[in-house]
Steps between C-alpha positions, in 0.01 A plus 500: 500500500463745215753761395260772620471340846879468527543862391237620748667301781843646419361854489317454831814361661704800385227741615478322836875524553515871408192585703610312810848649495359846426264487796777374727724784380223749574458365854876497562565847358515661846799283592727688260619188318480417132349168402845369414639597841221354712517183293873467578431549871230231501721251319793578727286448810409148385855367487601293803868589457652812348486466122764617259402773258484234227260283704282799580494610133388150398229499767365841397534419130724791400846533348801560726558864396132582558514351850824688572325831426203404717731401785686832466170678564397270784844544660466878473165469680669297776289191431764252380873447532739311271775294656812357337527123471834374632519205259423707189614861480260570212190381688295701747239377746195717559358558848191682617558784744277509811324809356363284218305261726208734583473592131490135398232429761294789362546378141393149606193632684388712206565214258307252717204738524490549123525124440210444739289753309591359158427138595162585655232261376747256343480148636789266577412267212484786250836627615662154483369451145638835395836421659514173308439679170766760580748227601447319169547821301816579697624146435439543127677835512800343671532252211544781245 
């Protein structure tokens, strides 16, 4: 693969990521949540047991202080609650409040609809091939 092809691929990947997230943001704007906040809610909803703030920060891919600020806002909105951990006074577990569930369902529905639109006309084999390329690039990135 030539340098130009690699460059074009990287630029398309960046454009795809920005465009996808931008369109999702546009569709979620009526929910009154920033991208960072709805992302925290989605990650939190996927944990089987209450995560600590550290576990949630790792899942979302943000630093601890950044997550703490996001959780402050989500707590103020009544969507999450932090609970002390008996074994470790410094740790806090994060729980969704019942008011967050309908919001998460709405986020999931909007996200699913967008995904359906974006994958229109793309076959299973094409998608698998693309996933394999992305997995190899991610593997190479992990080695750095």
